[in-house]
Backbone as a ProteinNet text record, in pm:
[ID]
protein_1_A
[PRIMARY]
XXXXXXXXXXXXXXXXXXXXXXXXXXXXXXXXXXXXXXXXXXXXXXXXXXXXXXXXXXXXXXXXXXXXXXXXXXXXXXXXXXXXXXXXXXXXXXX
[TERTIARY]
1094.4	954.5	932.6	813	780.1	647.7	641.8	515.8	485.8	367.1	326.3	208.4	221.5	111.7	56.7	-71.8	-141.1	-230.4	-185.8	-255.9	-337.2	-463.1	-552.5	-496.8	-522.4	-486	-613.1	-599.6	-716.5	-811.5	-767.2	-848.4	-927.7	-938.7	-1006	-1149.3	-1216.8	-1355.8	-1367.3	-1256.4	-1257.2	-1247	-1223.8	-1202.6	-1313.2	-1441.9	-1545.4	-1535.8	-1490.2	-1478.2	-1376	-1274.4	-1166.9	-1164.4	-1265.8	-1266.4	-1263.4	-1342.5	-1346.1	-1210.8	-1147.9	-1015	-911.7	-922.6	-831.9	-849.3	-972.2	-998.8	-942.2	-954.6	-897.9	-745.7	-685	-540.6	-496.9	-570.5	-540.7	-552.3	-658.7	-680.2	-563.9	-516.7	-405.5	-280	-252.1	-136.8	-146.5	-267.1	-289.8	-277.6	-339.8	-336.2	-194.4	-110.8	26.9	122.6	68	145.5	251.2	221.7	309.2	252.5	122.8	58.7	23.3	66.4	33.8	-87.3	-101.3	-204.8	-239.3	-367.4	-414.8	-522.4	-515.6	-617.2	-622.7	-712.4	-734.7	-648.6	-609.6	-547.7	-662.5	-679	-790.1	-747.6	-837.9	-975.9	-984.3	-1020.6	-1048.3	-939.1	-811.9	-699.9	-631.4	-671.2	-609.5	-596.1	-490.1	-470.9	-325.7	-303.9	-169.3	-159.1	-38.9	-13.5	116.4	116.6	237.8	270.8	387.9	423.7	558.8	573.1	700.1	709.8	812.6	831.6	852	913.5	937.9	1056.8	1123.8	1234.5	1179.1	1266.7	1227.8	1168	1231.4	1182.6	1045.1	1025.8	895.9	786.7	819.7	721	683.6	782.8	753.7	668.2	701.6	623.6	480.1	464.3	329.8	249.8	310.2	239	201.9	291.3	261.3	151.2	121.9	13.8	-123.3	-124.8	-251.8	-332	-456.6	-538.8	-550.2	-553.2	-559.2	-432.4	-318.5	-192.2	-189.3	-222.3	-218.5	-309.3	-423.2	-521.5	-506.5	-404.2	-378.8	-476.2	-543.5	-635.4	-555.5	-440.6	-351.9	-207.6	-125.5	19.4	72	181.6	237.7	368.6	380.7	506	546.8	661.6	709.2	830.5	821.7	929.8	974.1	1103.8	1158.5	1194.8	1158.3	1199	1268.4	1362	1434.7	1396.5	1303	1257.3	1372	1379.3	1481.5	1422.1	1301.2	1231.9	1085.3	1021.2	880.2	810.2	682.4	594.4	604.7	578.6	593.1	508.6	397.1	312.3	372.1	469	529.2	676.4	722.8	862.9	906.1	813.3	846.1	898.7	870.7	918.1	1066.2	1123.6	1262.7	1359.9	1311.5	1402.2	1421.9
278.5	245.6	117.7	104.9	-9	-71.2	-202.1	-274.5	-326.6	-296.2	-336.9	-431.7	-548.8	-644.3	-644.9	-618.9	-622.5	-746.7	-850.6	-979.3	-1001.8	-1040.4	-1064.7	-1170.7	-1150.2	-1247	-1318.5	-1399.5	-1465.9	-1364.1	-1240	-1132.4	-1057.1	-1114.1	-1052	-1008.1	-1081.4	-1048.2	-911.3	-857.7	-725	-611.6	-643	-541.3	-435.1	-471.6	-368.1	-263.2	-303.3	-213.5	-101.6	-128.9	-33.1	16.7	-19.9	10.4	160.9	239.9	383.4	447.9	412.5	466.2	419.1	294.3	241	318.3	345.1	421.5	563.1	624.2	757.9	753.9	648.9	630.5	617.3	540.2	525.8	661.1	732.9	864.2	958.2	956.9	1041.9	1006	877.9	834	876.2	869.5	914.5	1066.2	1137.8	1284.6	1338.1	1267.1	1310.3	1259.8	1198.4	1151.8	1047.6	969.4	857.8	729.2	711.9	594.8	627.8	543.1	558.1	476	361	265.2	183.2	162.1	81.4	-12	-138.1	-231.6	-356.9	-444.7	-568.3	-681.8	-771.3	-897.4	-996.8	-1052.6	-1143.6	-1288.2	-1369.8	-1342.3	-1305.9	-1185.5	-1137.1	-1175.6	-1155.8	-1195.8	-1078.3	-956.6	-837.7	-729.3	-648.5	-537.6	-521.7	-439.4	-410.3	-261.7	-208.8	-65.7	-51.2	36.5	77.8	216	229.6	353.3	405.7	538.4	601.2	735	812.6	945.5	939	833.1	820.7	728.6	749.4	661.6	530.6	434	305.9	326.3	410.8	437.5	502.8	597.4	664	567.1	476.5	376.4	286.4	238.6	152.4	226.4	351.5	431.5	448.4	478.8	498.6	368.7	257.3	129.3	90.3	112.3	79.8	167.2	279.9	367.3	325.3	231.3	181.2	116.6	159.1	96.8	-54.8	-105.4	-250.8	-317.9	-256	-311.5	-300.7	-183.4	-161.1	-256.4	-290.9	-376.3	-524.2	-557.7	-697.7	-757.6	-674.1	-723	-776.3	-713.4	-755.3	-758.9	-833.8	-823.4	-752.7	-681.3	-605.1	-666.3	-680.4	-722.5	-609.9	-549.3	-434.7	-477.9	-459	-496.7	-374.6	-344.8	-233.3	-283.4	-205.4	-238.1	-115.8	-141.1	-34.1	-39.7	45.2	42	70.1	-7.8	9.7	56.1	13	50.6	71.5	158.4	186.5	229.5	205.2	256.2	409.1	473.2	619	691.9	634.3	697.4	690.1	603.7	583.5	623.4	696.6	737.4	815.3	885.5	963.9	876.2	746.7	656.4	622.8	652	618.4	723.4	839.4	945.9	947.1
-575.6	-583.2	-503.6	-451.9	-365.8	-408.3	-394.6	-405.8	-266	-218.9	-84.3	-97.6	-38.2	-32.9	109	121.6	250.4	248.9	314.8	309.2	435.9	415.7	528.8	622.2	751.2	854.8	900.4	1002.6	1061	1124.6	1138.7	1195.5	1087.4	968.9	854.5	887.8	973.5	1008.9	1075	1126.2	1188.7	1086.9	961.2	858.5	853.8	855.4	847.4	958.8	1072.9	1187.4	1160.6	1078.9	1053.4	909.3	829.8	687.2	657.6	726.7	699.2	726.3	836.3	868.1	765.7	720.1	618.6	487.9	447.3	325.1	336.6	451.8	472.9	462.9	516.5	508.4	362.4	283.4	140.4	70.3	97.2	34.9	65.6	187.9	225.7	144.3	130.4	51.3	-94.1	-150.3	-287.9	-297.4	-204.6	-204.6	-190.1	-116.2	-93.2	-200.5	-305.8	-420.8	-383.3	-282.1	-245.2	-303.5	-298.3	-358.5	-502.9	-594	-736.1	-775	-711.7	-748.9	-625.9	-605.2	-492.4	-546.6	-508	-554.9	-469.8	-506.9	-432.3	-485.5	-395.4	-434	-444.2	-560.3	-583.8	-562.1	-517.5	-477.9	-329.4	-302.3	-165.6	-64.9	-106.4	-21.6	47.1	11.2	69.9	-33.9	-21.6	-113.4	-152.9	-254.9	-302.3	-331.6	-310.2	-330.6	-407.5	-506.2	-574.3	-518.9	-457.7	-389.3	-437.5	-431	-467.4	-394.6	-426	-365	-214.8	-165.7	-21.7	1.1	113	150.3	206.7	221.5	279.4	418.5	497.5	632.9	630.5	537.8	525.8	482.7	391.3	347.5	464.6	538.2	653.5	756.4	782.1	878.3	831.1	703.4	647.1	653.3	614.8	615.6	758.1	851.9	991.7	1050.2	985.9	1030.9	976.9	883.7	828.7	941.8	961.5	1066.4	1051.4	929.8	909.9	962.7	942.2	992.2	1144	1194.5	1339.3	1415.1	1355.5	1423.2	1387.9	1310.2	1278.1	1177.7	1099.5	996.7	877.6	851.5	743.4	792.8	722.2	738.7	614.8	630.8	519.5	473.1	342.7	279.3	185.5	212.2	134.6	52.9	-78.9	-168.8	-247.6	-241.3	-318.4	-457.3	-558.5	-694.9	-754.6	-843.3	-912.7	-1059.6	-1102.3	-1240.6	-1338.4	-1443.7	-1546.2	-1678.5	-1707	-1830.9	-1797.3	-1874.2	-1848.8	-1976.5	-1980	-2083.2	-2082.1	-2196.1	-2203.7	-2098.9	-2058.3	-1957.4	-1817.9	-1798.8	-1667.7	-1662.4	-1760.5	-1765.9	-1641	-1578.6	-1459.5	-1345.8	-1349.7	-1245.7	-1259.5	-1373.8	-1397.9	-1346	-1313.2	-1267.8	-1119.6
[MASK]
+++++++++++++++++++++++++++++++++++++++++++++++++++++++++++++++++++++++++++++++++++++++++++++++

């Protein structure tokens, strides 16, 4: 499983120009069951993604395909975590 932080750069003002493509990219990740959770880093610092069902290489490829990443609106920090315990609703992440 991976936690991805997408942090705004000095190019943040360009975000509206690529927002629709970024939203479509997020939808694709959710539809393909790779993204579990997507949300904002507060206050208005970027976004975060909880991802699974993919290899490290696949996650890097997917993140690099984000229009925000490609256009330098955000930088991506990808951290792999190995879940050891989970709430009963998240037990599927342990297998």
